[in-house]
C-alpha positions as CSV (number, residue, x, y, z in Angstrom):
1,M,-139.5,34.0,138.1
2,G,-136.4,34.7,140.0
3,I,-132.7,35.0,139.4
4,I,-129.7,33.2,141.0
5,K,-126.2,34.5,140.2
6,L,-122.8,33.0,140.9
7,K,-120.2,35.7,140.5
8,N,-116.5,35.3,139.8
9,I,-116.1,31.6,140.1
10,R,-112.3,31.3,139.8
11,T,-110.6,28.3,138.0
12,F,-107.2,27.4,136.6
13,S,-107.9,25.8,133.3
14,Y,-106.2,24.8,130.0
15,H,-108.3,26.4,127.3
16,G,-106.9,27.9,124.1
17,C,-105.8,27.3,120.5
18,M,-102.1,27.5,121.2
19,I,-100.3,24.3,122.3
20,E,-98.7,26.3,125.2
21,E,-102.1,27.1,126.6
22,G,-102.8,23.4,127.0
23,K,-99.6,22.9,128.8
24,I,-99.2,25.9,131.1
25,G,-102.8,26.8,131.7
26,S,-104.3,30.2,132.7
27,D,-106.6,31.8,135.3
28,Y,-110.3,32.1,134.4
29,T,-113.4,33.6,136.0
30,V,-116.9,32.4,135.3
31,N,-120.1,34.3,136.0
32,L,-123.4,32.5,135.9
33,K,-127.0,33.7,135.9
34,I,-130.0,31.4,135.9
35,K,-133.7,32.1,135.8
36,T,-136.0,29.8,137.7
37,N,-139.2,29.9,139.8
38,L,-138.2,30.8,143.3
39,Q,-141.7,31.1,144.8
40,Q,-141.9,27.6,146.2
41,S,-138.6,27.8,148.0
42,A,-139.4,31.3,149.2
43,D,-142.5,29.8,150.8
44,S,-141.1,26.5,152.1
45,D,-137.6,27.6,153.1
46,N,-136.5,24.1,151.9
47,L,-133.3,23.5,149.8
48,S,-135.0,20.8,147.8
49,D,-137.4,23.4,146.4
50,T,-134.7,25.5,144.8
51,V,-131.7,25.3,142.6
52,D,-128.7,24.3,144.7
53,Y,-125.7,26.7,144.3
54,V,-123.4,23.8,145.0
55,H,-124.7,21.9,142.0
56,L,-124.3,24.9,139.8
57,N,-120.7,25.5,141.0
58,K,-119.9,21.8,140.4
59,I,-121.1,21.9,136.8
60,V,-119.0,25.0,136.1
61,T,-115.8,23.7,137.7
62,E,-116.2,20.2,136.0
63,E,-116.8,21.7,132.6
64,M,-113.9,24.2,133.0
65,A,-111.6,21.3,133.8
66,I,-112.3,19.8,130.3
67,R,-109.9,21.4,127.8
68,A,-111.4,23.3,124.8
69,H,-109.9,25.5,122.1
70,L,-112.6,28.1,122.4
71,L,-114.3,29.7,125.4
72,E,-117.6,29.6,123.4
73,H,-117.4,25.8,123.5
74,V,-116.9,25.8,127.2
75,A,-119.8,28.2,127.8
76,K,-122.1,26.1,125.6
77,R,-121.3,23.0,127.5
78,I,-122.0,24.7,130.8
79,N,-125.3,26.1,129.6
80,N,-126.4,22.8,128.1
81,R,-125.5,20.8,131.1
82,I,-127.4,23.1,133.5
83,L,-130.5,22.8,131.4
84,A,-130.1,19.0,131.2
85,E,-129.5,18.4,134.9
86,I,-131.8,21.0,136.5
87,P,-135.3,20.8,135.0
88,T,-136.6,23.9,136.9
89,V,-134.0,26.2,135.2
90,E,-135.7,28.2,132.4
91,K,-132.8,30.3,131.2
92,T,-129.0,30.2,131.8
93,T,-126.4,32.8,130.9
94,V,-122.7,32.2,131.4
95,S,-119.7,34.5,130.9
96,V,-116.3,33.0,130.7
97,S,-113.2,35.3,131.1
98,K,-109.6,34.4,130.4
99,I,-107.4,36.5,132.7
100,N,-104.3,38.1,131.1
101,P,-104.8,36.4,127.7
102,P,-101.7,35.9,125.5
103,I,-102.8,38.2,122.7
104,G,-99.7,40.5,122.4
105,G,-101.1,43.4,124.4
106,D,-101.8,44.7,127.9
107,V,-105.3,43.2,128.2
108,E,-106.8,42.4,131.6
109,S,-109.1,39.8,130.3
110,V,-111.2,38.6,127.3
111,T,-114.8,37.5,128.0
112,I,-117.5,35.7,126.0
113,K,-121.1,35.6,127.1
114,M,-123.7,33.1,125.9
115,A,-127.3,32.3,126.9
116,E,-129.6,29.3,126.4
117,I,-133.4,29.1,127.0
118,R,-135.2,25.9,127.7
119,K,-137.1,24.8,124.7
């Protein structure tokens, strides 16, 4: 097994329970970690034998563009889509952070982290 990480994918999205969050949007970061077999690609040096980072980034940015009330919902969609579209991924872990959340305090970010394992 091997691990591929995409760190601090930045998006501007419209998630949140408040009506204003759906109108004005906010900055987000996403961190993604997947577990997959990297041995074949390490031997072959061929992109088709590994998980393409471009594909992973596309899934994250497309799912972040779909409004949700809860970050948990977005994270679940990202994890499920990766497992559905990339059969060689065994486990996926995603962290979604809302930067400067509107929670009435001086908070840099709020983060949720969820993982899914191929069944």
